[in-house]
VOVO-883125 format. One record per residue (C-alpha): residue in one letter; x, y, z. Coordinates in steps of 0.02 Angstrom, whole numbers, padded with zeros to 5 digits, always signed. Each point is the difference from the previous one (the first is absolute). Example, Ala and Ser with C-alpha at 12.3 -4.5 7.8 and 13.67 -1.06 7.14 Angstrom:
<marses>
A+00615-00225+00390 S+00069+00172-00033 
</marses>
This chain:
<marses>
M-06737-06857+03458 P-00130+00021-00133 Q+00134+00069-00132 F+00104-00139+00036 S-00146-00135-00031 D-00048+00089-00161 T+00177-00021-00061 I+00013-00193+00052 I-00163-00036-00081 G+00076+00109-00151 L+00146-00101-00030 F-00115-00172+00017 N-00107+00088-00124 K+00143+00035-00112 R+00066-00169-00015 E-00162-00075-00028 A-00021+00122-00148 T+00159-00063-00067 G-00044-00187+00018 E-00146+00032-00117 G+00000-00086-00159 G+00080-00155+00079 L+00027-00194-00098 L-00169-00042+00000 T-00053+00174-00098 G+00137-00076-00131 S+00150+00130+00036 D+00161-00038-00007 P+00063-00046+00178 S+00180+00028-00042 A-00031+00187-00055 F+00099+00120+00080 N-00080+00146+00093 V+00113+00126+00067 T-00116+00044+00150 D-00018-00179+00049 P+00152-00110-00054 L-00017-00134+00133 R-00095-00120-00122 L+00125-00007-00134 W+00139+00009+00140 I-00076-00158+00063 I+00008-00089-00167 Q+00178+00048-00014 V+00059-00061+00167 G-00088-00164-00025 V+00071-00034-00175 I+00192+00047+00066 V-00035-00112+00168 M-00046-00160-00105 M+00120+00035-00129 A+00158+00001+00150 Q-00074-00158+00071 L-00016-00098-00147 L+00180+00023-00045 S+00071-00010+00167 L-00087-00190+00010 G+00120-00060-00129 L+00143+00103+00043 R+00000-00067+00178 R+00027-00158-00054 M+00163+00064-00090 K+00071+00084+00186 Q-00047+00174-00095 P-00019+00147+00130 K-00184+00066-00021 V+00067+00166-00075 I+00028-00100-00164 A-00169-00016-00011 E-00063+00156+00047 V+00115+00076-00127 L-00042-00099-00129 G-00188+00009+00029 G+00027+00192-00024 I+00100-00017-00165 L-00146-00115-00061 L-00140+00117+00027 G+00104+00138-00074 P+00023+00032-00182 T+00128-00144-00035 A-00129-00130-00001 F-00199+00024+00068 G+00025+00186-00053 R-00012-00070-00192 I-00166-00063+00034 P-00115+00118-00101 G-00110+00099+00154 F+00098-00076+00150 T+00096+00157+00042 Q-00140+00112-00042 H-00136-00112+00107 I+00126-00042+00157 F+00138+00128-00003 P-00064+00173-00077 S+00120+00135+00018 Q-00119+00104+00095 S-00001-00139+00132 L+00183-00031+00029 P+00028+00160+00123 Y-00129-00075+00111 L+00082-00168-00017 S+00191+00070+00029 L-00057+00093+00150 V-00066-00155+00086 A+00167-00085-00058 N+00116+00136+00076 I-00091-00002+00153 G+00037-00186+00010 L+00170+00007-00050 C+00044+00134+00148 L-00082-00141+00100 F+00114-00116-00079 L+00149+00091+00034 F-00050+00029+00169 I+00014-00190+00010 V+00151-00005-00065 G+00064+00123+00134 L-00070-00111+00128 E+00118-00142-00065 I+00161+00089+00006 D+00086-00040+00163 A+00153+00082+00050 S+00067-00130+00116 V+00019-00107-00169 I+00121+00119-00065 K+00089+00023+00166 R+00020-00200+00011 N+00107+00000-00174 A+00044+00189-00007 R+00149-00024-00084 L-00019-00151-00128 S-00168+00071-00041 A+00064+00173-00029 T+00142-00061-00117 V-00120-00120-00101 S-00142+00138-00001 L+00117+00137-00043 A+00094-00114-00171 G-00203-00055-00038 M-00028+00173-00030 A+00155+00088-00058 L+00032-00122-00160 P-00187-00003-00058 F-00011+00186+00029 G+00152+00035-00111 L-00051-00130-00145 G-00180+00076+00008 S+00062+00189-00031 A+00124-00067-00136 L-00149-00100-00082 S-00114+00167+00019 L+00103+00086-00131 P-00038-00101-00148 L-00164-00012+00075 Y-00026+00197+00009 H+00051+00010-00182 H-00111-00135-00073 F-00183+00025+00094 I+00011+00154+00138 S-00057+00163-00053 P+00134+00148-00017 S-00118+00100+00111 V+00039-00115+00150 Q+00175+00037+00082 F+00110-00139-00018 T+00062+00005+00182 H-00169-00033+00049 F-00043-00147-00109 M+00193-00080+00058 L-00043+00023+00180 F-00172-00095-00008 T+00081-00135-00113 G+00126-00027+00125 V-00091-00005+00156 A-00113-00124-00117 Y+00155-00108-00022 S+00044+00014+00187 I-00148-00049+00087 T-00053-00164+00072 A-00170-00054+00054 F+00016-00013+00179 P-00185-00069+00029 V+00025-00133-00150 L+00175-00052+00084 C-00084-00031+00170 R-00128-00123-00079 I+00113-00085-00106 L+00130-00024+00145 T-00147-00056+00106 E-00064-00123-00120 L+00165-00071-00050 K+00045-00023+00189 L+00154+00106+00002 L-00029+00128+00141 D+00090-00108+00120 T+00162-00028-00118 T+00145+00112-00013 V-00050+00040-00183 G-00172+00049+00054 I+00062+00121+00140 V+00111+00085-00105 V-00126+00027-00140 L-00142+00065+00118 S+00113+00122+00106 A+00086+00068-00179 G-00186-00004-00091 V-00051+00116+00181 G+00147+00119-00058 N-00029+00000-00179 D-00177+00031+00014 V+00027+00148+00118 V+00134+00084-00116 G-00109-00038-00148 W-00139+00101+00062 T+00103+00136+00052 L+00073-00002-00180 L-00177+00008-00073 A-00056+00146+00120 L+00164+00094-00058 S-00038-00034-00175 V-00185+00052+00008 A+00049+00168+00092 L+00134+00037-00147 V-00139-00032-00131 N-00126+00113+00091 A+00113+00124+00061 G+00016+00143-00126 S+00205+00035+00026 G+00129-00091+00120 L-00027+00112+00121 T-00179-00033+00027 A+00040-00195-00005 L+00133+00041+00142 W-00138+00073+00111 V-00125-00143-00031 L+00146-00110+00048 L+00041+00082+00151 T-00174-00004+00046 C-00042-00184-00023 V+00180-00029+00101 A-00061+00120+00141 F-00182-00101-00002 T+00072-00168+00004 I+00108+00051+00127 F-00144+00076+00122 L-00091-00164-00040 L+00147-00128+00061 L+00033+00111+00143 V-00147+00072+00060 V-00167-00076-00054 K+00085-00184+00009 R-00002+00016+00195 V-00161+00089+00010 M-00067-00147-00100 L+00078-00120+00118 W-00048+00079+00162 L-00182+00005-00064 A+00003-00184-00043 R+00064-00037+00184 T-00137+00115+00069 T-00143-00070-00100 G+00074-00183+00028 S+00003-00027-00186 T+00181-00072+00022 D-00080-00139+00097 D-00187-00039-00056 G+00020+00073-00180 P-00027+00178-00064 T-00169+00069+00080 M-00115+00099-00094 F+00062+00174+00064 Y+00183-00055-00056 M-00066-00060-00171 T-00084+00169-00023 V+00168+00090+00043 V+00101-00109-00128 M-00116+00028-00133 I+00001+00186+00024 L+00193-00003-00004 L+00004-00097-00152 W-00101+00117-00089 A+00085+00148+00060 C+00168-00053-00035 A-00058-00051-00180 F-00095+00186-00019 F+00183+00084+00053 T+00100-00089-00114 D-00116+00026-00133 I-00008+00190+00038 V+00191+00024-00007 G+00019-00076-00163 V+00038-00182+00044 N-00118-00144-00035 A-00136-00028+00136 I+00055-00211+00010 F+00184+00085+00073 G-00104+00074+00143 A-00104-00158+00031 F+00160-00107-00002 L+00083+00104+00128 A-00166+00001+00115 G+00010-00204-00008 I+00186+00014+00054 I-00044+00106+00157 V-00130-00133+00072 P+00083-00087+00148 R+00042-00185-00014 E-00030-00049+00180 G-00119-00145+00043 G-00039-00032-00185 L-00076+00172-00032 A+00039+00006-00181 I-00061-00174-00033 A-00166+00034+00075 L-00014+00157-00099 T+00060-00068-00145 E-00145-00155+00019 K-00142+00124+00015 L+00045+00083-00171 E+00086-00119-00119 D-00143-00095-00052 M-00088+00153-00082 V+00160+00062-00066 S+00053-00153-00094 I-00156-00075-00063 I-00086+00169-00042 F+00124+00156-00022 L+00167-00076-00058 P-00092-00089-00139 L-00094+00166-00063 Y+00184+00073+00010 F+00080-00116-00120 T-00152+00004-00118 I+00025+00191-00010 S+00190-00040-00039 G-00070-00143-00124 L-00110+00134-00086 N+00159+00100-00033 T+00098-00143-00071 D-00025-00048-00188 L+00117-00145-00032 G-00057+00028-00190 L+00125+00149+00004 L+00142-00113+00008 N-00037-00035-00197 N+00175+00025-00080 G+00190-00086+00019 I+00066+00155+00082 T-00119+00021+00131 W+00015-00190+00046 A+00184+00007-00007 F-00013+00141+00138 T-00127-00120+00100 I+00121-00131+00004 A+00146+00106+00044 I-00101+00089+00140 A-00050-00174+00088 C+00186-00068-00032 L+00085+00154+00074 A-00117+00019+00144 F+00030-00194+00045 L+00183+00018-00010 G+00016+00165+00073 K-00096-00083+00166 F+00064-00181-00009 G+00182+00063-00045 G+00021+00132+00124 C-00083-00090+00160 T+00095-00175-00058 I+00162+00083+00007 A-00036+00087+00154 S-00054-00157+00083 R+00139-00102-00071 L+00136+00130+00072 S-00098-00011+00159 G+00041-00187+00033 F-00148-00083-00094 S+00030-00148-00104 W-00028+00031-00193 R-00181-00096+00031 E-00048+00103+00154 A+00066+00151-00092 S-00095-00021-00163 T-00166-00053+00098 I+00008+00171+00067 G+00046+00091-00135 A-00174-00103-00089 L-00094+00060+00155 M+00039+00178-00021 S-00057+00009-00188 C-00160-00017+00059 K-00100+00158-00052 G-00189-00031+00025 L-00121+00135+00024 V+00128+00126+00064 E+00072+00034-00164 L-00170+00015-00077 I-00048+00143+00141 V+00163+00085-00049 L-00055-00028-00181 N-00164+00076+00013 V+00068+00138+00092 G+00122+00030-00157 L-00154-00012-00107 S-00123+00121+00094 A+00149+00125+00004 G+00024-00011-00194 I+00186-00056+00012 L-00050-00170-00082 S-00079-00028-00170 P-00135-00143-00012 T+00131-00096-00086 V+00132-00005+00112 F-00118-00030+00155 S-00060-00140-00105 M+00194-00079-00004 F+00028+00022+00176 V-00170-00086+00051 L+00053-00125-00097 E+00161-00003+00065 A-00060-00001+00194 L-00123-00130-00051 T+00137-00131-00065 L+00117+00041+00141 T-00129-00038+00126 F-00050-00155-00088 M+00166-00071-00002 T+00043+00015+00164 T-00068-00140+00091 P+00047-00138-00120 L+00176+00088-00002 V+00022-00010+00179 T-00068-00179+00013 A+00116-00068-00123 L+00170+00101+00063 Y-00039-00040+00194 P-00087-00168+00033 P-00035-00046+00170 E+00150-00113+00020 W+00123+00140-00028 R-00093+00114+00131 V+00085+00057+00150 T-00120+00038+00149 A+00064+00157+00103 T+00016-00015+00189 S+00003+00154+00129 G+00183-00004-00012 G-00004-00003-00191 A+00080-00175-00021 P-00066-00141-00066 P-00097-00131+00118 K+00065-00153+00038 T-00066-00157-00079 H-00066-00146+00097 D+00006-00140-00126 E+00144-00082+00079 E-00083+00027+00179 S-00154-00069-00067 S+00052-00159-00058 V+00115-00035+00146 D-00136+00047+00127 K-00132-00099-00092 K+00103-00154+00003 S+00067-00003+00158 L-00148+00059+00100 V-00151-00071-00096 N+00039-00189+00020 E-00090-00163+00042 E+00047+00006+00194 Q-00060+00193-00002 P-00138+00049-00120 W-00029+00177+00041 R+00012+00148-00105 H+00050+00160+00073 R+00026+00130-00136 F-00169+00060-00067 T-00053+00145-00114 V-00167+00064+00057 V-00099+00078-00142 L-00112+00152+00061 D-00120+00061-00123 K-00164+00048+00068 L-00066+00053+00179 E-00134-00158-00005 H+00155-00123-00006 M+00083+00053+00150 P-00086-00105+00123 C+00037-00151-00117 M+00185+00037-00015 M+00017+00040+00186 A-00071-00174+00037 L+00093-00089-00122 T+00167+00074+00045 Q-00040-00027+00191 L-00028-00189-00047 V+00161-00033-00101 R+00108+00071+00120 P+00126-00145+00053 P+00004-00040+00182 V+00107+00060+00116 P+00096-00126+00083 D-00054-00035+00171 L+00094-00172+00051 P-00109-00030+00176 S-00158-00014-00095 F+00057-00104-00140 T+00068-00130+00134 T-00161+00006+00097 V-00093-00051-00171 V+00103-00142-00046 S+00040-00039+00204 T+00191-00002-00026 S+00124+00105+00073 V+00105+00131-00071 T+00158-00071+00046 S-00075-00181-00077 D-00039+00097-00159 P+00156+00088-00078 A-00100+00031-00166 P-00081+00159+00021 L+00173+00070+00040 K+00060-00052-00183 H-00130+00102-00095 K-00019+00170+00044 T-00167+00089-00051 P+00043+00147-00107 E-00050+00181-00004 V-00156+00043-00083 S+00033+00126-00127 I-00191+00100-00076 S+00024+00110-00149 A-00165+00077-00021 L-00023+00062-00183 R-00116+00154-00009 L-00104-00005-00185 I-00077+00152-00080 E-00057+00002-00175 L+00062+00118-00112 S-00140+00102-00080 D-00026+00120-00142 R-00001+00147+00132 T+00146+00118+00026 S-00008-00020+00193 A+00035-00184-00010 V+00148+00056-00092 M+00037+00113+00133 K-00011-00121+00131 S+00117-00127-00078 S+00138+00127-00008 T-00022+00029+00186 A-00015-00177+00042 D+00159+00034+00117 T-00106+00118+00110 L-00178-00108-00027 I+00067-00161+00068 H+00000+00077+00175 T-00175+00078-00023 D-00094-00132-00074 P-00129-00073+00117 L-00008-00174-00052 L+00206+00002+00020 G-00038+00076+00174 I-00117-00123+00053 F+00102-00149-00053 R+00156+00086+00088 M-00104+00022+00169 F-00065-00198-00019 G+00168-00050-00018 E+00066+00092+00147 L-00127-00062+00113 N+00050-00172-00049 D+00179+00023-00006 L+00021-00036-00179 P+00129+00090-00103 V-00079+00103-00133 S+00083+00074-00157 T-00104+00107-00110 S-00016+00036-00180 L-00118+00094-00118 T-00015-00012-00186 I-00121+00095-00117 V-00012-00090-00178 P-00131-00028-00122 H-00116-00135+00035 D+00083-00106-00144 D+00159+00009+00111 L-00067-00048+00157 A+00027-00171+00002 Y+00176+00006-00071 N+00049+00131+00129 V-00050-00123+00137 V+00086-00145-00060 D+00168+00117-00025 H-00021+00067+00155 A+00004-00182+00089 K+00149-00030-00110 R+00104+00141+00040 H-00040-00025+00195 A+00040-00178+00017 S-00180-00044+00045 Q-00043-00204+00019 L-00191+00052+00005 I-00120+00115-00080 L-00142+00039+00094 L-00168+00062-00098 P-00165+00049+00053 W-00154-00032-00100 L-00200+00020+00029 P-00077-00104-00116 P-00146+00061-00111 G-00165+00033+00114 T+00087+00044+00163 A-00014+00185-00031 E-00181-00014-00031 T-00045-00091+00146 S-00107+00040+00144 E+00064+00025+00183 N-00031-00193+00034 A+00117-00032-00146 T-00150-00112-00095 L+00057+00011-00185 R-00132+00028-00128 R-00048-00093-00135 E-00031+00086-00169 K-00044-00045-00174 F+00107+00067-00150 D-00062-00006-00167 H+00143-00075-00134 N+00022+00127-00150 P+00056-00093-00161 F+00106+00139-00059 E+00107-00008+00126 A+00106-00138-00054 I+00001+00074-00170 F+00056+00178+00033 G+00056-00017+00201 T-00078+00158+00037 S-00084-00031+00160 R+00142-00035+00113 D-00040-00010+00193 K+00062+00165+00076 S-00063-00022+00189 T+00143+00024+00114 S+00021-00194+00050 A+00017-00038-00196 I+00141+00129-00008 H+00092-00062+00146 S-00022-00170-00071 Q+00099+00045-00153 F+00127+00073+00115 V+00011-00167+00103 R+00019-00112-00147 G+00153+00123-00068 V+00090-00043+00172 F-00038-00186-00014 A+00054-00003-00186 Q+00161+00095+00023 S+00059-00031+00174 K+00163-00099+00030 T-00039+00008+00183 D-00138-00097+00103 V-00168+00093+00015 A-00131-00019+00130 L-00161+00082-00050 F-00115+00026+00157 V-00182-00010-00055 D-00121+00081+00121 P-00181-00027-00046 G-00045+00108+00113 N-00044-00084+00157 F+00171-00039+00070 L+00024+00155+00110 N-00176-00035+00075 T+00025-00197+00031 C+00167+00067+00100 A-00099+00062+00129 G-00001-00079+00176 T+00112-00140-00065 G+00149+00079+00111 G+00110+00001-00157 S+00006-00180-00042 H-00008-00079-00172 H-00031-00171-00064 I+00071-00029-00184 F-00055-00129-00134 L+00096-00059-00137 P-00062-00113-00141 F+00173-00055-00068 F-00031-00069-00195 G+00184+00013-00049 G+00107+00091-00102 P+00123+00153+00029 D-00137+00129+00069 D-00067-00148+00126 R+00178-00042+00051 L+00027+00188+00041 A-00172+00014+00088 L+00051-00140+00121 E+00164+00082+00042 F-00106+00164+00033 V-00122-00093+00104 V+00152-00082+00105 Q+00057+00192+00018 L-00162+00060+00066 C-00020-00142+00132 A+00158+00068+00092 N-00113+00111+00057 P-00061-00065+00165 K-00183+00062-00048 V+00000-00077-00161 N-00040-00185-00035 A-00047-00096-00156 T-00089-00133-00079 V+00104-00078-00163 V-00090-00120-00120 K+00089-00079-00148 M-00148-00013-00134 E+00003-00126-00134 K-00141-00035-00120 R-00040-00163-00023 E-00146-00111+00024 I-00027-00081+00177 Q-00041-00180+00017 N-00010+00025+00186 T-00028+00126+00104 Q+00163-00043+00118 I+00139+00136-00041 E+00187-00052-00009 Q+00078+00086+00143 P+00182+00063-00032 P+00129-00094+00072 I+00034+00136+00153 A-00147+00111+00002 H-00074+00110+00129 S-00168-00041-00041 D-00102-00113-00099 L-00147+00047-00092 K-00142-00118-00084 A-00106+00066-00138 D-00178-00068-00066 I-00034+00043-00167 N-00174+00011+00037 S+00028+00123+00129 L+00064+00120-00119 V-00162+00106-00032 L+00022+00185+00031 P-00151+00103+00057 H-00064+00128-00112 H-00030+00137+00144 M+00196+00043+00004 P+00043+00173-00070 S+00025+00018-00160 V+00097+00120-00107 S-00041+00100-00151 A+00131+00076-00099 T-00007+00159-00091 T+00075-00052-00168 S-00083-00016-00163 S+00136-00034-00118 M+00179-00037+00023 V+00040+00043-00192 G+00114+00143+00073 F+00088-00110+00134 P+00106-00164-00069 D+00037-00140+00103 T+00178-00027+00061 V+00074-00127-00107 Y+00155-00101+00048 G+00094-00134-00139 Q-00067-00161-00010 A+00087-00136+00123 N+00082-00157-00068 T-00006-00156+00064 Q+00181-00005+00091 M-00068+00174+00090 R-00151-00093+00057 I+00102-00140+00063 Q+00106+00126+00093 S-00138+00085+00080 E-00094-00142+00062 T+00181-00065+00090 A-00003+00169+00091 D-00181-00012+00051 S+00057-00162+00087 I+00147+00049+00067 I-00071+00164+00074 W-00143-00104+00060 S+00079-00123+00099 R+00140+00126+00056 Y-00143+00068+00107 A-00147-00109+00015 G+00124-00148+00024 R+00122+00099+00121 N+00036-00092+00172 L-00033+00152+00128 S+00098-00113+00135 D+00153+00013-00101 L+00125+00112+00061 D+00071+00060-00165 V-00164+00087-00042 P+00032+00186+00057 G-00109+00078+00146 P-00084+00140-00101 L-00040-00134-00144 R-00058-00137+00129 A-00117+00138+00089 A-00082+00043-00174 L-00030-00174-00032 S-00066-00059+00148 R-00142+00123-00034 I-00048-00066-00169 T-00104-00152-00042 F+00049-00088-00157 A-00139-00126-00099 N-00032-00086-00164 L-00157+00012-00073 A-00058-00075-00176 S-00163+00032-00083 P-00073+00011-00186 I-00068+00195+00043 P+00166+00063+00101 L-00047+00173+00006 H-00168-00039+00080 A+00085-00113+00127 A+00124+00149+00043 I-00139+00124+00016 Q-00083-00117+00107 R+00149-00042+00109 A+00021+00187+00023 S-00170+00044+00040 A+00010-00101+00146 C+00102+00150+00083 Q-00096+00158+00051 R+00136+00113-00060 V+00129-00056-00126 L+00144+00070-00088 V+00026-00089-00165 V+00176-00011-00071 T+00007-00070-00180 G+00120+00006-00151 R-00049+00082-00147 S+00036-00145-00092 K+00010+00065-00172 R+00167-00078-00055 L+00031-00185+00008 A-00164-00041+00089 V-00030-00174+00037 E-00199-00010-00013 D-00109+00094-00112 H-00153+00081+00096 H-00091+00096-00131 A-00149-00124-00019 E-00020-00012+00185 L+00009+00188+00020 K-00141+00035-00122 D-00096-00122+00111 L+00024+00094+00155 V-00042+00148-00104 E-00157-00065-00039 E-00048-00050+00164 H+00040+00162+00083 R-00093+00107-00147 V+00165+00104-00030 V+00022+00094-00165 G+00156+00075-00057 H+00117-00108+00074 E+00143+00018-00131 M+00085+00135+00067 I+00021-00082+00166 S+00051-00149-00082 K+00126+00078-00107 T+00078+00101+00139 I+00015-00145+00144 G-00031-00165-00087 D-00130-00118+00021 V+00022-00083+00163 A-00001+00176+00081 T-00154+00065-00084 A-00080-00159+00046 F+00018+00062+00198 V-00053+00179-00056 V-00158-00072-00088 S-00045-00102+00144 G+00014+00133+00108 C+00085-00105+00152 A+00156+00091+00026 S+00022+00137+00102 A+00164+00055-00110 M+00111-00067-00118 V+00187+00001-00039 V+00038-00053-00172 L+00183-00048-00038 Q+00109+00003-00155 A+00164-00065-00015 A+00150+00105-00067 N-00016-00032-00207 V+00154-00071-00026 E+00064-00164-00055 M-00026-00163+00108 E+00113-00031+00123 
</marses>
């Protein structure tokens, strides 16, 4: 033990000694020390990571994969750009430090190839084995032949005679025939092609291409490292035997161990993770010592990891961040340091470079396009498959680096091929976008046939079943994105459910008999159809791409969808589920498109206003003070990145793009608390100001009141000065309402809201076209018609359908005029202890401008940062949120179509 202690102390003393002469003593912090290379390594990592991240910020806006930024960063840090700065390479990347940097980079490369192996799913190939095999083989044979043909003049011009031509030809053919499967998955996911016929074929063909490509690379390395053909044969046979042993024996052992340790149910345990890491490095060690590169062993280790229970995805989540942020940029920097585009300094060199890029693209594009066309695809779909398969990415760079390290490729030829790989990867996304726009895409089904469209059915249903006699909507799209939004969505779904016909109860309410009232028999209540859409944001992580490629299995294991399915079974509601994984910018479009494809009549969205996430247990919202930064308006750099602010941007996107009616459930945080002990009864308050959104809100309230446990108060608001306190009663209203302007003083002890937004520079408001006079007149006429249809309805009339009569009997209609209508509406709603406020969003064809009165309300309740709330739900709804009088709110917007 004393010797061990002395050894440990000695290690620390040595580290301290090497640390002497630091920055404060005037020594160069970037000076390389062989015994202590950590300091310079940290500087190198910092420079590399920052360069990659800065480039990715700009390239992400061009929808380019991150690998482009990493490769460009490595090239710029090399002799092509920054290397020409005097002293840069000597201080940041001295030649003595490159072995240490290369060691870490190769460790990261093995981890990356292990993740690539985890991405490979054999079941993907089995689904379309014949078609994918045809496309994959055609996409490898033709490029390999063109690469082999081009290798002859390249060899004579740029390669040393000491290199065997067969070795160079083999590496050239492999570099031409390879497809970057990881980059291909990312492009398919971002362009939302995974569920299309084209995407499925490309994904399965890419898997086969990747496996064959790595096998050819292993063969090439074996031939180069072997002294003779017989030795190369022994190396190849050894690798084949090792692969068979892994697939038949070790794979089953790993599956048994995963089930035994519970890793398939609860994610990999610490013990199982340890075994996987040992297996990874053992496979890499074995393939390296037999004469094949270590990355091939790491790739095999990833393939044999079980896929059961999402285990491969869970392992990827534990490794991917460090690999993608640190290790891969290091590897691409090593590649960039070996790339000198300055060597392409004459016409013949550039002619060969252009020829390499053109032949590489024509080989992949032509081979895959012809094979796809012969397999039955249209020319547009076939060319899209060819364009996708021509993606090179980092896989070809790995092949090129192996060839460079083996001495097969010269620095000039290496630079040519790097530029070719960069060009083909860069052009993949824009080319696919142009060849295969969304309107031409065919979604694949389990049977392989395109799904039936519901456009005609939707229009027929909506016209025949949503009318003045029966205003219920029965086809809903319910958006599920977060666990905290589940109570909102379940409560709203239960409320909007159309009533089940119960003729005896209807006749009891109106004191008539079933035989004397044939109207209920004429109108059949339609069956409810609920489509639950689970939204998952696509991040930059590999695991997110893996989840999107396995969405057909994830839809059965997702907890949110499981909860909502059980909710539907308990309430006898038919629920169909869908799951989509897309970038944040495409979330709103996906919701709108899903509603259109499923012929939904109403989109149900959740929203928690700012401040609810930071509230205390009694749901009392805080007040905060925000300092204004004058530079925000100029540079727009201080955007509110809170969860509520980002979700508000998504909600406004749905409002702006939707061609379907939208209902937004706003939960201030106390709705579920106030529901306790009420027996499930609800009271609804609707301030009717007019406009298409308020008309939809009135129809919505009528539908809610078809539920016997729901009653409502609907007040038609008018902004004008009142000469007397007597309020005019509607012709046949179910109640009267008197108002005194002097009594409209609200108490200041009511709960107030504190918005967590400081600037809305990055979140623009939804803007609609300016309405002309004719449109406003039509809108006002429609307001009068719908108000008289419901408020002036004679319930004793036998022509009124039974369900509608029952709903109207639970609604109290009244008129109210006031110079401050928002204050009047809030006071009226405050008379109820527990109220669900329903309003129109009124961003389009609004009858009144409430901006000035809303500003007064904000000042009365001392609320800051209300702009985001107003832009999301409108001025009327914001007034109720600010006052805190509503237990919950539903904000509706009518479909953004031409007015009837």
